N, C-alpha and C positions, 0 to 999 in steps of 0.2 A: 677479375680475369683468371685467377687461379681456380676459382670455382668452376668457371666455364671449361677450362682445360681439364679439370678433374672429371667432369661429367663426360666430355668428349672422349677422354682416354679410356674410361671404363665402358662406355658404349662400344667403342672400337674393339676393346678387349673381348666383349661378348660376341661381336660379329666374327672376329678372328678365331675365337675358340670354337664356334659352331662350324666355321669354314674348315678348321683343322680336322674336326671329327669327320666331316663329309669327305675331305681329301684323304684321310686315313682309310676310310672304307672303300673309296674308289681305287686307291692305290692297292689295297688288298685284293680287290676283285680283278684288277688288271695284271698284277705282278706277283701274286702269291697263289699257290696251288690249292690250299685247303678250302678257302671260301667257295670257289666255284664247284668243288667236289661236294661240299656240304649242301649247296643249293640245288644242284642238278645231277649229282652223282647217282641217285637212285631212280632216275627216269626210266631206265629199262625195266624196272620192277613194277611200273605202273601199268594198269590195264589199258589205258589209252595208247601207250607206246606199242604194246603188242598188237592192238587193233590197227594202228597206223601202219606198222610193218606188214601185217597180213594183207591189208588192202593194197599196199604198194607192190608186194610180191605177186599177188594175184593179177594185178594189172599187167605187170611185166610177163608173167607166165602166159596169159591169154594172148598177148601180142606175139609171142615167140612160137607157141605150139600150133599145129594145124587146127583149123577151125573145127573140123569133124571130131578130132580128139577132145577138144575143149567141150564141145556139146555132149560127147559121150561121158566124160567125167562128171560134168554137172556139179551138183552140190557136194559130191564126194571130194572134188578138188579143194573146195573151200574148207571143208572140215579137216582134210589132210594138211593143208597149209597152216591152218590155225593150230593144230596139235603140234606140228613141227616147230612153228614159231614159239609156242609156249615152252617147249622143251629146250630149244636152243638158247632162249634168253636166260636159262638157268645155268649155263656154262660159265665157268670162271674166266674163260677166254673172252667172253662178251664183256664182262665187267672191266677187264684190263683194256680192251679195245675202246670201250666207251670213255674210260678215263683218259686214254691217249687222245681221243677225239676232243674231249673237253679242254685238256691242257694245250693241245695244238691250236685250237680255235682261240683260246684266251691269248696265247702268245702272238698269234698272227694278227688278231684284232688290235692288240696293244701297239704292235709295230705299225699297223695301218693308221692308227690315231696319231702316233708320233710323226709319221711321214706327212700327214695332213697338217700338223702343226708347223712343221718346217717348211713345207712347200706351198701351203695354202690349199683352199678348196675351190670348187667350181660354184659353190652355193647351192648345189642340188642335193636332195636328201640321199640320192644314190651313192654319194661319197661315203655314207655311213652304213651301207649294206654289209651285212655280216656273212662272210663266206665260211661255211662249215664243211670241213673235209670228213666225209663219212666213210672213206675207203676202209679204214681199220674195222669199223663196225660191219660194213658190207661183207668183208671177207670172213670175219669171225662168226657172224650170225648165219650166213648162208652155207657154211661148210656142211653142217648136218643136212640141210635142205638139198644141197647138190648131191650128197651121197644118197639121200633117200630117194630122190628122183631117178638117179642112176640105177638104183636097185629095183625101183618099181616099174620104170619105163624102158630100161636099157635093152630088154629082150625084144622090143618092137623093132622090126626092120627099118621102118621109116623114121625113127627117132634118132637123131644124132646126139649122143650123150655129151659130146664136147661142147654143144651149144648151151649146156647148162652153166657154163662159165660166165654167161652174161649176167647171172644173178649176183656175181661178185665184181661189179665194175669199179673203176676209180670214180668215185662219186663225190662231187662238191656241190653243195646246195647253198644258194644265195638267199639269205633272209632279208627281205626288203625293209629298210628303215622308214619309219613314218615320223615326220616332224610337224609341229604345229605351224600354222600360217605365220610367215615372217621369221621363223627360226632359222638360224645360221648353223650349218654343220661345224663350222670352225669353233663354235662355242664348246662343243663336246671335245674337240681336240685340245682346246685350251684347258678345259677341266682336267683332262687326262695328264697334261703337262704340269699343271699346278698341283695336282695330287702327289706328285713326286716330293714336293716340299712341304708336306703336312706338318712335319716336325718343326720347321722354321716358323710356320704359322702359329703353332702351339706355343713355342717359346716367346714369340712376339706378343701373343695374347697375355702371357704371364707378365712380361715386362711392362706392358701398358697398364695392366691391372695394378701392379705395384706403384708405377708412376702416378696413376690416378689417385691412389690412396695417399701418397706422399704430398701431392700437390694440393689436395683439398684441405682447406683450413677448418679446423674444429668440426662442428656438426655437419657441414656441407659435404665432407668426404663420405659420411655414412649415407647421406641422401643420394650422392652420386653412385655409391656402391649398390644401393637399393634399385636405382634406375637401371644400372648395368645388369643386375641380377634379373630384373623383370624382363628386359630385352632377351636375355639368355634363356629364360623360361619359355618365352614366346617362340624363339628359334628352336628350342628343344622340342616343344610340342609340334611345331611344323615338321621337324624331322620324324617324330613318332607317327603322325597321321598322314603325312604326305610323302616325304622322301623315302621312308622305309616301308611304305605301303602303297606302291604305285599301282595304277590301274592300266592293264594292258589293252583294254577296250575289247571290241567285238573281234573274235577269232573264228575264221571259217572252219567248219568241220567239228563234229562232236569230239573226236579223239584229240584234235589240236586244242580245242577249248579246255578239255580236261587237263592236258599237259601244261598249258599256260597257267591255269588256276593253281596247279601243284607248284610250279616254279615260283609263282607270285607269293604263295603261302610260305614256301621255304625261304625266299629272300627276306620276307618280313620277319620270320623267326630268327634269321641271322642278323639283320640290321637293326631291328627295333630295340633290343635290350640296351645297346650302347646309348641310344637317344633317350631312353627312360632314365638311365643313370645320369646323363648330362642334364636332363630337366630337373632331376632330384637334387643334384649338386647346385644348380642355379637357384632352385628354391631355397636351399640352405643359405646361399649367399644373400638372398632377399631377407631372410629371417635375421641373419647377422647384421645386415645394414639397418633394419628397423630397430633391433635391440641397441645397436650402437648409437642410432639417432636419438632414441629415448634416453639412453644413459647420458649422452652429451647435453641434452636439454635439461635433464635433472641437475647435472653438474653446474650448468650455467645459472640455474635458479638458486642453487645453494650458495654459490660464490658471493653474491651481495650480502646475504645474511651473515656469512662468516666475517666479511669486511666490517659490518656494523658492530658485531660482537667485539671485535678487536678495538 
């Protein structure tokens, strides 16, 4: 019976240790500023970001300016907007505005998940839609553009320069969440809540590991330790190749796909090292368990010989 309890304790310790690491990373993403900045803080510096902004602004510009003027400007308008966008993305104000957008989105989404945990969900994936307030970016990025348009077109009698303020609207974009068939949005809210208690999970894993070693009689404790270590290695490799390397799937638009690939790569760079360390530590536990098992077997073989000699 003690052997069974030892094995169960060490297997549960492995599961709780992996869960604690995952909870720690989720908690950091939701409640710490640095991880989200490390993952997505340099998006405005990416070529796809500039192309996406230019495309959006040209669409807005064409809808607001008179048709004749749009035709008259032609490709010149495209090149002008591209050059202005490239220059305005280099401003320090844009970096600060992007950081404000990231941190505001992170805090709002955390509050949204906590509300879902407390009040429940409708079961629809829309409960997890991510609202992104781009108003700070809109204002900071379009200030040079608005000034440039005012200088370039303000002399035309039929152009109302005050209309250029439409380029800096209060803009909130909802990023639609996609869930697998049968997935429940409440699961994500539950994960967000559990991640608060990652330290409790880590301590519980340590207590179970010690308990498992104390319960196991003789060589069986090392066998149980080896099994727990093997399970932890498997969970660690799952974290390396699955949890920390997610696939975003097909993303519409070349610029959007480039940005999604960049975020995916940065997330992997941030999350994967911890899982490699976890896997390495689990592998060390397996080695210790095997060595302990061999030593215990050798000790048992030598004991009868000593008894005979006496």
